[in-house]
FIMISE-731048 format. One line per field, with one value per residue (C-alpha): x, y, z. Coordinates in steps of 0.001 Angstrom, whole numbers. Layout:
N
xx = (X,...)
yy = (Y,...)
zz = (Z,...)
This chain:
694
xx = (124153,125036,123804,127181,130670,134074,135440,137232,139632,137737,137908,136799,135355,133544,130379,90358,89205,85720,84593,84844,87390,90814,93667,94988,92040,92455,95295,95438,95447,92651,94666,92445,93879,93085,92035,94732,96337,93824,93055,96395,98191,98838,97112,96552,98374,102025,102156,105123,107766,107436,110209,112341,111939,108822,107533,104192,103773,103225,101646,98230,97290,98362,95311,95143,94722,90987,90049,87062,86114,83093,80978,80018,82653,80935,77734,76364,76257,77239,77838,80511,79667,82083,85476,88220,91105,93235,92371,91496,94773,98576,100470,103629,106228,107831,110891,111353,109136,109169,107814,105174,103873,103925,101795,99608,98771,98090,94864,94639,94115,97129,98067,101045,103498,105250,108543,110763,111039,110053,111013,108799,110581,110021,108727,105003,104468,101215,100837,97744,95994,93966,91068,91193,94336,95373,98460,99781,102567,104819,104787,106320,108604,106150,107070,105838,108084,107391,104316,101331,98372,95603,92427,90733,87159,85813,88755,87041,87838,91088,92431,95417,96535,99163,101641,103423,102878,104645,106956,106065,106175,108044,108715,105345,102435,99438,101027,98879,101668,102226,99290,101070,98444,99022,95842,93519,90632,88519,85290,86412,84258,84568,87894,89327,92123,92910,95710,97853,100420,99780,101653,103546,102528,102422,99022,96107,96507,93184,91149,87668,86660,84384,81678,83787,81720,81318,84526,85589,88419,89426,92165,94469,96566,96355,98958,101338,99675,97781,94758,93807,90964,88631,85464,83772,84683,81305,78003,76256,75030,76077,79156,78510,81429,82448,85015,85871,88623,91111,93415,93540,96231,97752,96248,94917,91634,89833,89424,87522,85550,82490,80778,77774,78021,74721,75620,78870,79136,81552,82374,84745,87430,89810,90356,93195,95026,98085,98826,102135,103037,102813,99757,96578,93378,90758,88230,87060,84404,82608,79447,78969,76652,73954,75685,73952,76446,76076,78315,78857,81189,83839,86458,87776,90598,91623,89965,88866,85370,85170,81839,80726,78053,76535,72740,71965,73952,72788,74639,73066,75452,75381,77565,80477,82927,84419,87550,89297,87686,86622,84426,81518,79983,76864,74452,71031,68852,67962,70360,69922,70360,73651,72177,70111,73161,75388,76151,78752,79592,80376,83356,82943,83674,85715,88170,88574,91720,93605,92200,93498,96748,97564,95343,95833,98390,100596,100722,103772,102293,100015,101714,104385,105568,107490,108664,106799,103214,101305,99090,102146,103615,104131,102042,103248,100669,101558,98956,99495,96580,98038,95443,98460,101220,103503,103159,106311,107177,110827,109846,108080,111211,113186,110786,111873,114471,117654,118283,114423,113895,110571,108205,107296,104343,104464,100812,100914,97316,96410,98256,101139,104282,106905,109940,113203,112843,115720,115533,118985,120782,120020,116373,115317,111637,110210,107039,105912,102102,99658,96228,94286,91737,94298,98264,97665,96235,99543,102614,106001,107951,110791,112789,116502,118482,122262,124011,121138,123044,123045,121520,125022,127261,128238,125511,123822,125136,122854,122435,121672,119220,116527,113476,113143,116424,116316,119439,117825,116932,113606,112008,108387,106545,102784,100015,101498,103251,107062,108202,110860,109214,112631,112088,114373,113399,113653,117123,119006,122164,122782,125306,122831,119591,119766,116833,116135,112905,113591,117076,117286,120709,119572,118344,115074,113136,109240,107659,104078,101214,103364,103984,107625,107473,110486,112480,116110,117055,113794,114553,117925,118125,121334,123153,125007,128206,129592,130125,126474,123368,120606,117415,114335,110928,108702,105025,101736,103257,103984,107660,107607,110512,112836,116441,118012,115157,115524,119141,121865,123462,120578,119036,116164,112612,109849,106770,103217,103485,103252,106571,105341,107732,107516,108826,111873,111678,111789,108737,111122,110857,114095,115403,116568,114707,117337,120962,122104,125453,125376,128527,129644,128289,124925,121534,120396,117382,114504,111132,108510,104725,104512,103397,105786,103337,103707,102474,105793,106878,107230,110945,112268,113129,115823,115020,118435,122318,125317,126341,129793,129937,133120,134497,134491,135100,134807,131113,128700,125552,122211,118663,116174,112897,110153,106421,105861,103656,106044,104687,105618,107952,110437,113225,113476,117163,116557,119641,122690,126245,127283,130507,132432,131043,129275,125882,126789,129548,127202,123912,120854,118087,114312,111997,108379,107521,104411,103066,104019,107540,108302,110361,111998,115487,118375,122090,120795,118124,118792,116084,116260,115720,113065,115889,117551,114516,113433,116564,115485,112052,111212,111952,115445,116011,114418,116554,115653,113564,109919,108513,105740,102973,104156)
yy = (108466,111642,113315,114228,112583,113138,111663,108528,106747,105819,102236,99864,96157,93640,94528,78464,80973,82085,81671,84456,86491,87111,85118,88547,88681,85346,85133,82641,85892,87600,90799,93327,95406,98596,99673,102500,99923,97425,94171,92979,90528,86839,83597,81096,79113,78029,74386,71834,71688,69099,67285,69093,66214,64898,62783,62662,64569,62634,65338,66830,68892,72462,74785,76299,72816,72847,75918,75626,77413,79885,80731,78134,75884,75975,74280,70835,69496,66518,64452,66676,68786,71839,72057,71208,69513,67145,67998,64366,63136,63746,66583,66376,69241,69089,70838,68873,68383,64501,64879,67002,65020,62004,63375,65554,62480,60162,58409,59271,62898,64890,68460,69171,72118,73645,75124,75684,77256,74101,74389,72401,69942,70132,73787,73712,70488,70347,67986,65992,66691,64041,64646,65485,67391,70768,72093,75447,77264,77737,81397,83096,80412,77990,78981,76963,78156,77135,74927,74407,72307,70024,69027,66481,65020,64067,65617,67125,68547,70309,73336,75474,78252,80394,79837,81934,80153,81851,82167,79597,82318,81266,84816,84872,87323,85558,82311,79770,76856,76604,75697,76343,77274,78072,76043,74245,71998,70193,68563,69368,70410,71562,73582,76594,78740,81296,83714,82988,84987,83919,85340,85567,82207,81071,80584,81312,81834,80159,77979,76530,74291,71691,71681,72257,73770,74535,76880,79858,81884,84445,86953,86055,88365,87671,89957,90196,87754,87720,85526,85956,83870,81738,79772,77896,75439,73836,74089,72705,75410,73826,75950,77781,79906,82617,84970,87688,89855,89057,91958,91631,93704,94323,91312,91761,89596,87017,89023,86706,85743,83780,81269,79531,79718,78724,81053,83358,85649,88281,90612,92981,92172,95213,95191,97537,98515,100886,103348,103460,99744,97471,95564,96976,95172,94368,93921,93259,91201,89367,87499,84893,82432,81772,83113,84476,86879,89210,91791,93587,96207,95711,98413,99075,101445,102302,99139,99223,97705,96940,95044,93326,90838,88652,89270,85676,86792,88533,90712,92407,95211,96722,99270,99120,101839,102774,105095,105996,103406,103537,101513,98802,98992,96843,95040,93535,90626,88582,86665,85206,85985,84617,84672,81979,79797,80749,84099,86668,90077,93108,95497,99137,99554,102353,100275,97706,99016,99591,96332,94172,95780,94821,91723,89424,86971,84555,85273,84676,82759,80320,76881,77751,75649,76712,75098,77736,78066,81326,79768,78766,81956,84303,87550,90499,93257,96982,99844,103651,103765,101142,98227,95991,94389,97208,100734,101041,99032,99085,97736,94701,94196,94329,91672,89163,86461,86563,83992,83148,79942,80804,83416,86339,88447,92074,93291,97108,98654,101794,104811,107046,105717,108577,106605,104802,100985,98822,94929,93621,90740,88034,88655,86710,85648,89002,90326,93860,94135,96971,95727,98396,98172,99844,100391,104078,103482,102152,104719,104286,107901,109876,112664,111937,112747,112825,115541,115523,115687,112530,112819,111279,113459,113450,113114,110823,109317,108253,104670,105647,107903,105430,105120,101735,99515,95816,93714,90652,87761,86459,89844,90660,94251,94041,96766,99593,102939,103781,107266,109708,113150,115075,118881,119902,123352,123957,122571,123640,124361,120539,119550,116728,115630,112073,110756,107054,105932,102112,100329,96606,94903,90989,88186,87026,90339,90724,93799,93569,95903,98893,102643,103670,107288,110033,112291,111622,108188,106795,103029,101528,97786,96888,93504,92510,92873,93141,89502,88512,87935,90085,89319,91786,91340,94213,93549,95351,98463,102199,103729,107319,109973,112121,111322,107859,106687,103050,102252,99960,96632,94126,91577,93551,92900,95564,93705,94800,98158,101848,104292,107722,110507,113701,117268,118279,120763,123861,122703,121831,118374,116552,113189,109449,106436,103849,103869,100295,99632,95944,93701,91990,88468,89374,90673,94286,96051,94362,96438,94395,94695,98117,101826,104774,107901,111278,114928,116125,117443,115620,114445,115511,112029,109197,105391,105200,106002,103652,104433,102991,103426,104745,104761,101289,100306,96341,97274,96239,98156,96802,97978,96270,97839,95608,95066,98385,101397,104491,107935,111106,112144,109576,111039,109794,108845,107197,106331,108678,108534,109118,110413,109430,106084,105652,103762,102088,100247,98602,97138,99341,97736,97873,95545,95759,98872,100742,104521,108083,107431,103993,104440,102094,100721,102880,103029,105297,103220,99490,96890,93331,90728,87896,85380,87806,88629,84997,84867,88227,87121,87651,84061,84871,87227,85302,82035,79239,81442,81486,84474,83320,84500,85332)
zz = (117862,116593,113473,112009,112431,112233,108913,109168,106834,103790,103053,99885,100245,98664,97722,120985,118669,118054,114506,112384,114380,113050,114782,116107,118701,120190,122923,125754,127949,126410,126237,124468,121616,120345,116971,116268,114046,113616,115494,116670,118717,119238,118272,121013,123825,123349,123621,124645,122058,119050,117706,115288,112768,111308,114329,115810,118940,122004,123794,123555,120248,120786,121472,117806,116359,118033,115951,113458,110208,110006,107042,104654,105768,109221,107836,108346,104860,102600,105785,107303,110118,109923,109259,111918,109996,111578,115162,115917,114759,115802,115586,113457,112596,109029,107488,104337,101059,101472,105105,104076,101367,103255,106151,103720,101800,104530,104901,108752,110120,111094,112115,110358,111339,108521,110465,107369,104084,101720,98103,95429,93010,90657,90442,89874,92016,93925,96815,96525,100134,101679,103914,107673,107465,109086,107339,109161,109336,112534,112960,109894,109040,107289,103561,100374,97334,93818,94082,96255,97150,95212,96983,94562,94311,97677,99844,102678,106253,105069,106987,105038,107378,108164,105414,102938,99595,96648,93802,91101,88615,85320,83530,81724,83216,81608,81689,79499,79909,83508,85573,88882,91375,95124,96449,93872,94593,92343,93868,97409,100433,103646,103068,105428,103726,106566,107350,104381,102164,98604,95779,92672,91361,87536,87265,90093,93783,94787,92046,93669,90862,89900,92238,95427,98075,101792,101478,103596,102655,105170,106475,103464,101544,98020,95652,92676,90375,87311,88329,92188,92510,90327,91293,89043,85841,86079,84594,88141,90449,93751,95295,98698,99516,101972,101186,103996,105305,102562,100939,97270,96103,92579,90983,87423,87082,89110,92261,92345,89371,90810,88155,88605,92522,94296,97380,97317,100421,100090,103083,104639,101814,100524,97021,95840,92641,93207,90686,88571,88450,85877,86912,86006,87098,84774,86990,90969,92083,89060,89469,86320,85107,87521,90586,93371,95467,98659,98663,102032,103648,101307,100149,96723,95939,92691,90812,87328,86755,90317,90563,87500,86614,83700,82800,84346,87496,90766,92978,96047,97443,100959,102413,100048,99760,96200,96007,92798,90836,87132,84803,85775,89170,88986,90938,90494,91176,94239,96308,99817,103399,104653,108284,107369,107170,109520,112252,111434,112222,109982,110537,109591,105694,106647,108769,106508,105066,108105,109811,106867,106447,110014,110516,107222,106605,108561,112509,114522,117157,115570,114796,117206,120545,123308,126580,128848,128267,128989,131258,133439,133558,136745,136607,138552,138250,138216,139009,139778,142352,144172,143083,142110,143460,142502,141579,139437,136111,137403,141002,139291,137226,140431,141683,139065,140260,138843,136073,136121,134082,132652,131553,133904,132602,134188,133610,133830,133910,132388,133235,132640,134413,134232,134908,133840,133112,132851,132406,133013,131345,134140,133998,130512,129743,130787,129180,129804,128876,128898,129985,128486,125573,123475,123351,124041,127493,129252,128739,129718,129421,130236,128767,129172,126003,125346,127414,129946,133454,135462,139208,140478,137979,134364,131504,129774,126357,123585,124694,128340,127292,126996,128609,128702,128252,127609,127834,128810,126078,125175,126215,125056,125188,124293,124211,125410,124242,125179,124580,124891,125153,125380,124579,121848,121390,125137,125158,122340,124787,124635,122296,120860,120650,120664,122932,122886,123579,123678,123462,123061,123390,123507,121403,120590,121377,120372,120172,119274,119068,120524,119815,120273,120307,119842,117596,117005,117705,119010,118520,119196,118373,119179,120477,123697,121811,118346,118029,119557,117733,118712,116684,117121,115624,115564,114405,114052,115736,115267,115298,115133,114592,112531,112566,112419,114549,114039,114313,115693,114857,115545,113048,113417,111546,111431,109952,109453,111076,110545,110419,111174,109944,112277,111623,113666,116639,114299,111951,109066,107443,107060,108113,107855,108950,109296,110424,110681,112167,110993,111558,108740,107754,109556,108627,109627,109399,107396,106962,105250,104672,106081,105717,105981,106470,108313,108034,106440,103341,100010,99056,102511,104109,103262,103879,105349,105821,106932,110694,111191,114675,116025,112338,112275,108618,109231,109665,106747,107571,105751,105184,103149,102576,100761,100124,101845,101046,100966,101154,99118,101860,100659,98372,94914,95792,98993,100461,101566,102842,106617,107939,105048,104238,101234,101049,97802,99551,102033,101467,100802,98854,97998,96703,95103,97294,96392,96778,95777,97409,95578,92561,89643,89734,89041,90163,93158,94030,93735,93845,94683,91844,92664,93242,95555,97416,98163,100354,102182,103545,107278,108093,106578,109224,112110,111340,113781,115896,115691,117835,120231,122425,125995)
């Protein structure tokens, strides 16, 4: 794609999990991921596909259904030895409120896979969950909107996992009239709440009340709410609770508030209050009444009164970090030794923000099913030193049979592979996977650009310059780096400097735990043809560049990733992140739950501009950037025109972004309403496809 274009005629149109380990570290193939973006990856083995309706699976329960809780939820007490949910029951898949309620309230155990967005009716409805249940989202598609779950007295052995529960908010921030929680328990025990995204509810996100005990809350994101997490509502001192690896962001109070807990163990949590927003924290971790709290290796950013206690309560602090906090930061009294109840491992406090930003919330592969299991996949090994079956990645691709019916994993040993790689359209179900400890260990790199001479004559165009080109559906790349290291400064004689690292022109493409590195036109996310659907899911990854470096007509999601801005070849700071060329009536580029940063000057980069490829006025380019941290490099007017086409006549918007580069709504900076944003979630982009593990 060239940086400038001739001006076309203008137009107007209508506007088996080790306890205490995150999902990201548990994979059937036990691939080791690096720590340069936090612990990342896939959840567990894929399993035989369940029926699309809510029917009991006849096959054995999926591997992840056997996962058990850590922390106090793992302790043998009250006649319950640990928390394992519905693993002894049947597995069902639900897509409707009626079916979800039917199985959640049943007397017998069930693993209930939520495979759709389910809206509560009426708003505020809380399904009364019975004992021995696992309720788990299918990838990122399991969403509960406008209500949540209630666990009453005596309910036990319940797992709520991998769900997004959101949007019961009724217009009043500190709402006293609508007690609409995401998850509430009154007198329940042995409950595990893990890897959920909880936000924007009318009252609390999690309430652990009335002597509920043996509860573990882990790897969740709790955000954009008045009351995050309350524990107590009792004069008795019986509650045992573990709270670890949770990201609590932009919540005013109860972060958590812990009243009369016998044992409260909080570790490796990240509490963040962002500057310049309409939410200001009242307090962070609060030990109340007769609570005994151990608070370890947690990270507090911008919080007011980060750690507080009543005179009757105890807090023992160890290894916590406080950055830009104000007000009370207290400790005192004696508590307990958590290791006398269960084992656990602390992450380094300095690693906590990065670790949690990439690791909390729903994972793509838990709860999903597929017809091809990872264990059954064919594996081809590539190694430069000759220790594998092939010495180049392309040789392994060539060895994949045409029209192969099942997954082929090309396992690439650490090394730098300077070669061009192309996966043709007749070789679907291919995974290229680095086997090193980090995504930096395995690198595929080349240096073609638009205008580079071809060996047989002529020159490469933009799309032809790609170091790696993917034209086959159901492709995956994991745990590696793909780079175009074209030297712009040394090649000023070329008419263009477009140098693609990775080009995809296929549907159901997964890029997980990868680095895609370049300058101009780094990542081309395309479709096989203008009338073809091409969905791409990029997660837990880095994308770097400077000019239009995420572009194309695919329906693409950049989720839980880092977009790094680079200076141009001459040291100047100026550029554009996205250049969508979306077909009308399709979805374009969605950047969600991510971070935009880079060593560039403030106010020098646009979020995007509309690329009407070839001057095609029928296109309707779209970029939405939401729930993403924007550095000061982003311009206050973050969208701009391109080649005579106005961005205002296409689809460009933001929603609840944060950071120095974010801004309020204006005619030059459109923001989605809550209602509009509810239709622009990751699941809306992916449709009926749930990305799964290789």
